[in-house]
C-alpha positions in Angstrom: 126.4 100.8 -57.7 124.0 98.9 -54.9 121.4 101.5 -54.9 121.1 101.5 -58.9 120.8 97.7 -58.8 118.1 97.9 -56.0 116.1 100.2 -58.5 116.5 98.0 -61.3 115.3 95.0 -59.1 112.3 97.0 -58.1 111.3 97.8 -61.6 111.9 94.0 -62.6 109.7 93.2 -59.7 106.8 95.4 -60.8 107.1 93.9 -64.3 107.1 90.5 -63.0 104.0 91.2 -60.6 102.4 92.5 -63.9 103.1 89.4 -65.9 101.9 87.3 -63.0 98.6 89.0 -62.6 98.2 88.9 -66.5 98.8 85.1 -66.6 96.5 84.4 -63.7 93.8 86.3 -65.3 94.6 84.3 -68.6 94.3 80.8 -67.0 91.1 81.6 -64.7 89.3 83.9 -67.3 86.7 86.5 -67.1 84.6 84.8 -64.5 81.9 84.0 -67.2 80.1 81.7 -64.8 80.7 78.4 -66.9 82.2 76.9 -63.8 85.5 76.5 -65.0 86.9 79.4 -63.1 87.1 77.3 -59.7 89.3 74.5 -61.6 91.4 77.2 -63.0 91.8 79.0 -59.9 92.7 75.7 -58.2 95.3 75.2 -60.9 96.7 78.6 -60.4 96.9 78.2 -56.6 98.8 75.1 -57.1 101.2 76.2 -59.4 101.8 79.2 -57.0 101.4 77.6 -53.6 98.6 79.8 -52.6 94.9 79.3 -51.9 92.3 79.5 -54.4 91.0 82.5 -53.1 94.4 84.2 -53.5 94.6 82.9 -56.9 91.2 84.2 -57.7 92.3 87.7 -56.3 95.4 87.5 -58.6 93.0 86.9 -61.5 90.6 89.7 -60.5 93.3 92.2 -60.3 94.6 90.9 -63.8 91.2 91.5 -65.2 90.9 95.1 -63.7 94.0 95.9 -65.2 93.4 94.5 -68.7 89.7 95.6 -69.0 89.4 98.8 -66.7 92.8 100.1 -66.2 95.2 99.7 -69.2 97.6 102.4 -68.5 98.2 101.5 -64.8 98.9 98.2 -66.4 101.3 99.4 -68.7 102.8 101.6 -66.0 103.0 98.2 -63.9 104.7 96.4 -66.4 107.2 99.1 -67.1 108.2 99.0 -63.6 107.3 102.5 -63.0 104.4 101.8 -60.3 104.5 99.0 -57.7 101.6 96.7 -56.9 100.9 98.7 -53.6 100.3 101.8 -55.4 98.6 100.1 -58.3 96.2 98.3 -55.8 95.2 101.9 -54.4 94.4 103.0 -57.7 92.2 99.9 -58.3 90.3 100.1 -55.0 89.6 103.9 -55.4 88.2 103.5 -59.0 86.2 100.3 -58.5 83.0 102.2 -58.3 83.4 104.2 -61.6 81.2 102.7 -64.3 81.4 105.2 -67.1 84.6 104.2 -69.2 85.1 108.0 -69.9 85.2 109.1 -66.5 87.1 106.0 -65.4 89.7 106.7 -68.2 90.1 110.4 -67.1 90.5 109.4 -63.3 93.3 107.0 -64.3 95.1 109.5 -66.2 94.7 112.2 -63.6 95.7 109.8 -60.9 99.0 108.7 -62.8 99.9 112.2 -63.5 99.9 113.0 -59.8 101.6 109.6 -58.7 104.3 109.5 -61.5 106.4 112.5 -61.0 110.1 111.8 -61.5 112.2 112.0 -58.4 109.3 112.3 -56.1 108.3 109.3 -53.6 104.6 108.9 -53.4 103.4 106.6 -50.8 100.3 104.5 -50.9 98.4 106.9 -48.6 99.4 109.7 -50.9 98.2 107.7 -53.8 94.9 106.9 -52.5 94.5 110.8 -51.3 95.2 111.8 -55.0 92.8 109.0 -56.2 90.1 110.4 -53.9 90.6 114.0 -55.3 90.6 112.6 -58.9 87.8 110.1 -59.0 84.8 112.3 -57.8 84.3 114.0 -61.3 80.4 114.2 -61.0 78.3 115.9 -58.5 76.1 113.8 -56.4 72.7 115.0 -57.7 70.8 113.2 -54.7 72.7 115.4 -52.4 71.4 118.6 -53.7 68.1 119.8 -51.8 65.2 120.0 -53.7 64.4 123.7 -53.0 67.8 124.6 -54.4 67.4 126.9 -57.5 71.3 126.4 -58.2 70.9 122.3 -58.6 70.9 121.1 -62.2 67.8 119.4 -63.4 68.1 115.7 -63.3 68.8 115.5 -67.1 71.7 117.8 -67.1 75.0 116.3 -68.2 77.8 115.6 -65.5 79.8 118.5 -64.7 83.5 118.2 -65.6 85.7 121.4 -65.9 87.6 122.1 -68.9 91.0 120.6 -69.4 93.7 122.1 -67.0 91.2 124.2 -65.0 91.6 122.2 -61.6 92.6 124.6 -58.8 95.6 122.5 -58.1 97.5 119.6 -59.8 94.9 116.8 -59.9 92.9 118.3 -56.9 89.5 117.5 -58.7 86.7 120.0 -58.3 86.1 121.7 -55.2 82.4 122.6 -55.7 80.3 122.3 -58.7 79.0 125.4 -59.8 75.4 125.0 -58.9 76.0 123.6 -55.2 75.1 126.0 -52.6 78.2 127.4 -50.8 79.3 126.2 -47.4 77.5 127.7 -44.4 79.1 130.7 -42.5 78.7 131.0 -39.1 
């Protein structure tokens, strides 16, 4: 009975965090540079008894969830994900600019993290995200003399759906990269 209540409280806490982030984002806005963000952040800070920097951070997280990671936001709102793991996903996906790759990485990370009956820590979430976000090869890392490197105009390599070697493991090597040196 107590454990069931604890689980319900945890889900409610995650939903409340999602609402808090969304409200902070709504008040502070998207940071369009009109100067109102500073005043709004001070208002949020006063309402929450936090610093204006902390208020801006809340608004930023709300913005990222609203515009970049809507499935993470929905999962947080449902209470299926806590803020610690949501922040790990936010942090690990912040450098993905391509919306298609971001959505794909978000889905793969959530598939790995949201396994019923399995406890997934922040570290495991970060590891899953690290395996899932590297969906394109680093073309600059290819030596110029390697014939197996794609031309600079080649599309990013992504394997067909379901062909990852392990669950959400990401690519082990792009097909044109040189094999690891053997000694």
